[in-house]
C-alpha positions, -999 to +999 in steps of 0.1 A: -275-495+424-269-479+394-289-449+384-296-452+349-311-418+339-330-426+307-365-428+304-373-465+295-349-499+302-351-508+260-330-485+241-347-478+210-380-464+234-351-440+246-339-426+213-365-398+224-337-380+243-311-365+221-284-369+238-288-405+244-298-410+212-266-393+198-247-414+223-259-448+210-255-431+169-219-426+178-214-462+192-223-478+157-202-449+137-167-430+145-156-393+141-129-388+112-102-363+116-121-339+095-157-345+113-173-369+090-189-399+103-173-433+094-188-465+093-172-488+124-161-522+112-186-550+113-160-568+140-167-537+164-203-531+155-212-565+172-194-559+200-210-534+208-246-552+203-234-581+222-228-557+252-261-541+247-273-578+248-262-595+278-267-560+298-301-571+291-329-561+327-342-596+335-374-602+317-362-571+288-339-592+266-367-593+234-370-558+237-333-552+236-327-575+211-353-561+188-339-521+196-305-533+188-315-551+155-331-516+143-296-497+154-277-520+138-298-522+107-281-558+094-306-587+100-275-614+089-249-600+107-268-596+142-285-629+138-253-649+123-227-633+154-252-626+178-264-659+185-233-664+209-245-636+229-277-650+236-265-681+245-243-664+272-271-647+284-296-674+291-273-692+310-258-666+328-296-659+335-305-695+349-335-692+323-360-714+333-374-735+305-408-759+300-403-791+280-432-815+268-431-852+285-415-834+314-437-825+348-410-797+357-395-769+350-354-774+339-327-747+342-302-737+313-269-734+329-233-733+320-231-768+346-259-783+325-243-776+293-235-803+271-228-786+237-240-783+205-273-764+218-283-793+241-283-794+281-288-818+307-316-820+334-304-842+359-340-844+379-352-870+351-314-878+335-322-866+300-312-839+280-329-814+256-320-789+228-325-750+235-331-728+214-313-695+224-332-671+203-366-689+203-363-698+242-375-732+236-367-767+248-374-794+226-360-831+213-362-845+249-328-875+246-321-902+275-287-900+285-264-911+307-262-896+345-228-883+351-205-897+379-233-921+388-212-936+419-224-902+438-260-904+424-277-913+454-260-883+469-271-861+445-307-872+447-310-868+485-298-833+483-317-824+452-348-833+474-339-814+500-332-782+479-370-786+460-384-788+496-366-753+504-370-736+474-407-746+473-411-730+507-392-700+505-398-689+466-426-685+450-421-692+413-388-707+418-369-734+402-335-758+416-310-780+399-286-800+414-255-812+392-228-839+403-191-821+392-173-855+403-154-859+428-127-840+445-083-842+456-101-860+487-124-883+469-151-866+481-184-857+457-187-827+442-222-808+431-239-775+422-267-760+435-287-738+411-312-718+419-337-695+400-369-672+411-383-642+391-414-619+385-420-600+355-446-577+362-443-553+328-473-540+334-467-522+365-432-512+349-411-538+369-394-573+364-368-592+391-347-621+393-330-639+419-299-662+412-279-685+437-251-709+429-238-728+453-203-751+446-201-778+473-172-802+479-176-833+501-147-843+524-139-846+563-166-813+563-187-797+538-173-768+519-199-741+507-192-716+482-220-695+467-227-667+449-255-648+454-275-624+428-304-600+429-315-578+403-343-556+394-352-531+368-380-505+375-384-480+348-419-458+358-412-425+345-381-429+352-346-462+350-329-471+384-320-509+387-308-526+416-276-549+407-271-568+440-242-601+446-231-618+472-199-640+477-208-664+505-179-690+520-189-714+549-177-748+562-203-771+576-197-802+599-208-834+588-235-848+621-258-872+622-267-896+589-288-867+573-262-844+552-287-831+530-307-815+551-275-797+568-262-785+537-296-769+528-302-753+558-269-739+559-277-725+523-313-714+540-292-690+562-269-678+545-300-668+520-318-652+544-294-634+560-282-618+526-323-612+520-327-589+557-295-576+546-310-564+512-340-550+525-326-532+553-303-512+529-332-507+502-352-491+536-322-470+542-313-461+507-353-451+503-345-425+526-310-413+515-299-418+480-333-423+459-344-389+474-309-374+466-316-388+430-347-373+428-339-337+439-312-336+415-335-349+386-357-319+397-330-297+400-321-309+359-353-304+351-357-266+362 
């Protein structure tokens, strides 16, 4: 957990704090030996702005973007040079998107990236264009399915993953991508799961992301990356940022391999969520209580 120590997640709204305001101001300027401020090069400004954008809490990218826009005070520079950061952020967050004509939501991920702002929806076998600034999907087009020799296995896996997400994640979205063949000749897949709740009226936003890299051979190798990020900012500013790497080997038993794989995923993700819950209960009695004590001491 990270204690941020500012009054609100969005940057510009924290400028009422003089010390924080000064640190942001200095970020876009440098001090000469004579003590005067000198404007830093545009490349450095964009690096600073991009860093702010890439660390936006879930559901708050637009707020951070607008604040960075005011601080930078150069729309041409921001829109022309920071678009790559927007794209990277959206793909890293597994951003959900709704497409007209498709009865399910899709995910914007690096595994779906087809280049030129087009992404694959593996469920429908179509690609779409995604505007990273507006967060809008459009221009749905038919596409050849990658690695058609593995499509039957991918569809079976997708069906089991979808049922698991529907059961355990209230607002969950999933995608299963074919990634070709392993060195042993078996199929390889990537499973992405995203679920979020944005409640700015209650001063918190949160997102779950998990990615499973799956290699099928004599046994099934599962490599997972589980991530949770929650931002709470009522009368304070606290972020929980947690991740866990998981490695599992699953033996093939019976004919329904997809069920065995998803069962292993369910066990690993449940263990992680239980551990998070236990840790958070302990932290509320120790770490957070100490933060409040330090804050009160600072205020006095």
